[in-house]
KOLNUKOL-201746 format. One line per 10 residues: number of its first residue (from 1); their letters; for each residue x, y, z of C-alpha. Coordinates in nm, 4 decimals, padded with zeros to 6 digits. Each point is the difference from the previous one (the first is absolute). Layout:
% KOLNUKOL-201746
NUM> a> X:Y:Z | ...
This chain:
% KOLNUKOL-201746
1> xxxxxxxxxx> 05.5494:14.4508:-00.2659 | 00.1073:-00.3634:-00.0514 | 00.1859:-00.0908:-00.3193 | -00.1459:-00.3533:-00.0010 | 00.0407:-00.3342:00.1671 | 00.2115:-00.3082:-00.0596 | -00.0276:-00.3038:00.2216 | -00.0319:00.1108:00.3611 | 00.1421:00.3470:-00.0738 | -00.1790:00.3258:-00.0624
11> xxxxxxxxxx> 00.2289:00.2322:-00.1957 | -00.0286:00.3502:00.1450 | 00.2618:00.2034:-00.1863 | 00.3068:-00.0314:-00.2210 | 00.3286:00.0457:00.1870 | 00.2303:-00.0574:-00.2971 | 00.0559:-00.1941:-00.3182 | 00.2782:-00.1523:-00.2048 | 00.0487:-00.1856:-00.3259 | -00.1634:-00.3230:00.1138
21> xxxxxxxxxx> -00.2479:00.1020:00.2664 | -00.1710:00.2402:00.2353 | 00.0229:00.0492:00.3767 | -00.3281:00.0850:00.1695 | -00.1047:00.1153:00.3400 | -00.2393:-00.2859:00.0699 | -00.2306:-00.1203:00.2745 | 00.0354:-00.3651:00.1019 | -00.3662:-00.0770:00.0640 | 00.0731:-00.3136:00.2030
31> xxxxxxxxxx> 00.2700:00.1347:00.2335 | -00.1525:00.3487:-00.0105 | 00.3199:00.1926:-00.0555 | 00.1556:00.2258:-00.2613 | 00.2819:-00.1510:-00.2042 | 00.2163:00.0845:-00.2977 | -00.1159:-00.2374:-00.2719 | 00.2322:-00.0522:-00.2947 | -00.1802:-00.1414:-00.3036 | 00.2063:-00.1467:-00.2809
41> xxxxxxxxxx> -00.1171:-00.1618:-00.3208 | 00.0892:-00.3692:00.0376 | 00.1130:-00.0071:-00.3616 | 00.2531:00.2761:00.0605 | 00.3519:-00.1123:-00.0935 | 00.1410:00.0730:00.3448 | -00.2716:-00.1741:00.2058 | 00.2381:-00.2722:00.1212 | 00.2502:00.2647:00.1118 | -00.2719:00.1910:00.1837
51> xxxxxxxxxx> -00.1159:-00.3131:00.1851 | 00.3628:-00.0719:00.0922 | 00.0369:00.3559:00.1337 | -00.3143:-00.0474:00.2115 | 00.1475:-00.3245:00.1391 | 00.3223:00.1810:00.0866 | -00.1882:00.2841:00.1666 | -00.1896:-00.2581:00.2042 | 00.3346:-00.1279:00.1327 | 00.0818:00.3529:00.1172
61> xxxxxxxxxx> -00.3187:00.0315:00.2040 | 00.0120:00.1933:00.3241 | 00.2496:00.2741:-00.0819 | -00.1370:00.3511:00.0614 | 00.1426:00.1363:-00.3274 | -00.1114:-00.2822:-00.2314 | -00.3546:-00.0296:-00.1320 | -00.1705:-00.3194:00.1138 | -00.1655:-00.2307:-00.2526 | -00.3271:-00.1397:00.1378
71> xxxxxxxxxx> -00.0823:-00.2360:-00.2862 | 00.0319:-00.0796:-00.3700 | -00.2963:-00.1306:-00.1970 | -00.1021:-00.0685:-00.3561 | -00.3535:00.0917:-00.1069 | -00.0652:-00.0844:-00.3622 | 00.2850:00.1617:-00.1905 | 00.0836:00.2507:00.2738 | 00.2760:-00.0463:00.2564 | -00.0766:00.1780:00.3291
81> xxxxxxxxxx> 00.2617:00.0930:00.2571 | -00.1588:00.1190:00.3241 | 00.2520:00.2173:00.1871 | 00.0191:00.2132:00.3092 | -00.1283:00.3491:-00.0656 | 00.2676:00.2522:00.0917 | -00.1423:00.3434:00.0669 | 00.1906:00.3130:-00.0810 | 00.1584:00.1564:-00.3016 | 00.2771:-00.1196:-00.2256
91> xxxxxxxxxx> 00.3472:00.1429:00.0389 | -00.0454:00.1715:-00.3393 | -00.3188:00.1729:00.1194 | 00.1652:00.0946:00.3282 | 00.2950:00.1556:-00.1836 | -00.2298:00.1860:-00.2372 | -00.1714:00.1660:00.2973 | 00.3150:00.0543:00.2076 | 00.1667:00.3394:00.0167 | 00.2679:00.0122:-00.2714
101> xxxxxxxxxx> -00.1203:-00.3441:-00.1191 | 00.2572:-00.1890:00.2066 | 00.0327:-00.1709:00.3342 | 00.1776:00.1601:00.2890 | 00.3183:-00.1952:00.0828 | -00.1418:-00.1592:00.3173 | -00.3144:-00.1115:-00.1849 | 00.2080:-00.1377:-00.2891 | 00.2031:-00.2055:00.2484 | -00.3196:-00.1296:00.1650
111> xxxxxxxxxx> -00.1394:-00.1130:-00.3365 | 00.3313:-00.1552:-00.1082 | 00.0331:-00.1921:00.3284 | -00.3555:-00.1368:-00.0339 | 00.0748:-00.1202:-00.3554 | 00.3310:-00.1538:00.1066 | -00.1661:-00.1790:00.2940 | -00.2548:-00.1523:-00.2386 | 00.2723:-00.1041:-00.2444 | 00.2027:-00.1526:00.2834
121> xxxxxxxxxx> -00.3084:-00.1946:00.1117 | -00.0308:-00.1391:-00.3541 | 00.3717:-00.0715:-00.0365 | 00.0142:-00.1971:00.3267 | -00.2678:-00.2232:-00.1584 | 00.2099:-00.0370:-00.3161 | -00.2331:00.2208:-00.2047 | 00.1542:00.2711:-00.2164 | -00.2132:00.2889:-00.1228 | 00.1076:00.0834:-00.3552
131> xxx> -00.2042:00.3154:-00.0573 | 00.0569:00.2478:00.2832 | -00.0839:00.3513:-00.1160
């Protein structure tokens, strides 16, 4: 059941939320595709930082381990960041369901290498990620 619409997007479900906004599974009615739609109140104190992060992500386009930003828009007092929808579960959810709640060594290496490849891609473009968890 849809959560509502904003602009060309039909919000289908909530994927997550933070202090300044919500990320929805949304349907782009013009391009006819599912996207991750981050909605942020334009009056939020960190709006400028969020737009800057979207610009940086746009510079990292094309890497298989970095989410692609499709567009950024402002509708009324809401900032919208339309991003690639990545299917699958979070690492936290994966670990919760894994036997003994941990990764096997080979899987841990595979995940670490993927993260390091993405960070290297950013670093070669003079972009430093300051919040790797």
